[in-house]
N, C-alpha and C positions, 0 to 999 in steps of 0.2 A: 914434535910440532905437528899440529893438525892443519891440513890444507883443504879448505872448504871452497867448492865452486860457488861463487856468488857474483852477481853483477858488479862490475867495477863502477866507480863513481868519478865524476869530474873533480879535479882537472885530470884529463887523460894525458899520458905521456905523448910527446909529439908523434912518434911512429904509430901508436895506437889511434890517435885522433885522425891521422891521415888515412888510415885504413878504414876506420869507421865512417868517414865521409863518403865512402863508396857503397856503403850499405843503405838499404831503404830506410827511410825515416817517416814518421807520422807526425806532421806539423813540427818538425825539428826534434821530435822525441825518438831516441834510440831504444828499441825494444830490449827488455831485460835479457833475452836469449843472446842477442848480439853482444851485449856487455859481458855476458858470461864467456862467450867465445873469446873476448878481448883479454882474458886472463893469460892468453898465449898469442903473441903476435903471429907465430907460425900457423896456429890453428885458425886464427882470424883470417889470414891470407889464403890458406889452403884447405882447411878442414871440411868445409861444405861449399862446394861450387855453387855459383848463382845460376840456377836453372830457370829462373823466372823472368828471363829477358824476352824482349820482343822477337828475337830470332828463333824462338823455340818452334820445332816442327809440330807441336801439339797446340790445340786451342787452350785458352786459359781455363775453360770449363773442364776439359780433360785433365789438365794439370791439377786443378783443385780436387777433382774426384780422387786422383792418385794420392794427393797429400792428405786429404781428409781420411781416406781409408787407411793409409799407413799409420797415421797418428792415432786413429781410433784403435787399430789392431795392436798398437804398441801402448795403449792406455795412456796416451799423452794428452791430457786435457788442455795443458797450456797451449801447445802448438795447434791442436785441433780448434780450440777456441779463438786463437788469433786469426786463423784462416777463415773460419765462419764469420767472425766479426768484420774482417777486412774485405772478403771477396764473395761471400755467398750471394748477396743481392746482385753484385756486379755480373756474376755468371748465371744469374737466374735460377738458382736452386730454389725449389719449393721448400716450405718448412718440413714437409714429409721426406723430401730427399736429404735434407740436412740430418734429420733424425735417423734416416736409414743408413747413412754413412757410418754411424756408430752402432746401431742396434739390429739392423736387418740383414738377411742373407743377400748375396749379390743379385739373386734373381727376384728381388722384391718388385712388385708390380709398378712402383713409381718410376722405374728406370726403363728407358728405351733399350732395345737389344744390344747395341754397341756399347752403351755405358754399363749395362749389366755384365757384359763380357770383360770390360776394363776392370770392374770391381772384382770379378772372379780371378783375373790375372793377378791383381794386387794381393788378394787373399792367399793365393797359392804361393806367390813369391814370399810373402811374409811368413807363411806357415812352413814351407819346405825349402825356400831358396831356389826353387825350380818350378817348371810348369809340367803338368801331366801331358801326355801325348795329345789328347783331345784339345786341351786348352792351347797348347803350343801351335797346333795346326790352325786353329781359329785366330790366334794372336798374329801369326805370320800372314794370314789372309786379310786381316782387318787393318794392319798398320804397316807403313813403310819401314825400311831398315832404320832410318833416322828416328822415326817415331818409336820403334821398339827399343832402341838404345836409350832414348829420352825417358821412357817409362821405367826401364830398369834403373837408370841413374837416379830418377826421382825417388824410387823405392829405397835405394841405398842411402841417398842423402837424407831422407826424412826418417830413416831408422836412426842415423847418427844424431839428427836433431832431437828426435824423441828420447833417445838414450841420454843425451846431454841435459835436456829439460827435466826429465824424470829424476835423474841422479842429483841434479842441482836443486830439486824440489822448488822450482820457480813458482811463485804465486802468479795467478792470472793477471793479464793486463786489464785495465779498466774497461776497455771497449770489447773485450773478448767474451765469447759465448761459453757457457758451461755445458758439459755433457748432458744429454737428455736422460731422464730416469727410465 
């Protein structure tokens, strides 16, 4: 028997419905990704921690830079597009910056120095699972310990999200952006 990851549909089992109520929704709509997570109550509860809460030590803009760059690096148009569609305007990304998260080097001129460093950090983590000595020194100087751990956790969580979305071959949400050419 073939087991295919795909979004579950209503009616949801009571345990799954209760967990899904804790997930973000868009006008009552539960994203396809979350409904794919719901194929396993355990994964839905524990698989990807919710790092997008108000208590984050990072600004929403910094979190979105990390998320967009990780998902771009993992070639995950689904999640990249969801975050561009839902948050890019809210965090004041210019169209050039949105494009750059996918197509440009970390030092593209559209980024201020601290954001360029953040992109470099994410690129190195995605490429090697580590930071070069030079980047590590700058990383440690630019962000507090709480912020450093949050950046690392976001990279890990959005690798998992990207792997899941890519393997499940999720079609984009109606409101989501497409990768720039």
